[in-house]
N, C-alpha and C positions, 0 to 999 in steps of 0.2 A: 086805635087809636080810640079810646073813650074819649067826649066831647060834650059837655055839660055847657050850656049858655052862660057865661059870666064868667068862666073861669079857663085858664090860659091851658090847653092840651097836656104840657109839659109838666104842673102843676099838681097833675093829677092821682092819685099814688100808680093804681092799675098802669098809667103812662111812664114811669121812672125808670129809667136806665140808670144800675149804678157807676161808680167812674171805674170800680176795680173788683172781681170776682177773686174769689180764695179756691189758688190753686188745691187740689186735693193730696196733694204732696204737704202740704201745711197743717193737714189734721192729720194726716197721721206722723205728721214730726212732731207735732202737740202730744200725741198719744205715746209713744214709745218715748218723750219723754220726760211722763209725765209715769212711767211704768219702769223708769232710769234702766233703759234699754241704751247702749249705743248703738249708732249706724253700723257699723262693722258686726253688734252682736246681731243684729233684725236683718242681716244681710245672710251671714250664717244661716238664721234662723229658718230665710224663706231660701236658699240656696240660689242665690244672685251676686252681683259684686258689690260689691262696696262702691266703689263709682256710681254704678245705676241706681243702686239706693238714696247717691248726694244729691245725684241732680234729677229723680222725680222730688226729693225734699224740698229742694231751691227751684221747681216748677220750672226745669230744662227741660226735662222728657215728662211725655202723655204716661198717665196710670193704666196699663194696657188690660183688659180682662184678665191675662194672666198675673200680673201684680195684682191685681184686686183681690183677687180669689186665694192665693197667696198671707197675703194682707190679712187677709178673714179669719185664715185658719190659725196664724202665727196671734193676734190679737182684736180678734175678734171685732173690728169695724168689718161694716157688711159692706159686703162688695157692692151689690146696687147701690147703695147709697154714692160712694168712690165713685164709682162708673158715671152718674149721672153728674155726680162734681165736675170730671171731667170732660162731655161731654157740654156743659151750662158754658163751662171754663174756655174751653176750642170756641163755641159760636160767639162769646164775648171778642173774642181775640178776632176772629176774624170782622164780628162789625167793627173794630177799631179802627179796619184799616178802609182811610178815604177809597183807594182806587176799588177795591173792590167792591163797595155798595152806590160806586157811581155801577157801577159793574151791571151792578141787583138788579139797580135802577133801571138801566134802558135796559133790560131782561123782560122785569117786568112791564113794563112800557111795551114792551110788542106782545107777551102775552098776550095783554089787559086788549090788543088791539084786533086778537085771532076771533 
């Protein structure tokens, strides 16, 4: 965390944490809507169930490497971008869990004592 004398560390831009992260499914949804492709047609195009597509687009399931590569081939959204977004989203979700953050704090404290 960056600290600058006279400034609240929470108000320094590089220290800010977002209140909400964008699930990569939202980006895919925006793109297929822009291209006027239905979820059903998209699912058929990439060879997966409509249910899986719907769950990914709603952020209920993760974008896997396979799904990202199929999406890239179908609508030209870069798989690497989608996977990086998924990783950031997953990390953000974990960091929202107070019990996990407390556990992480204990592990860091233990590691610092070594």
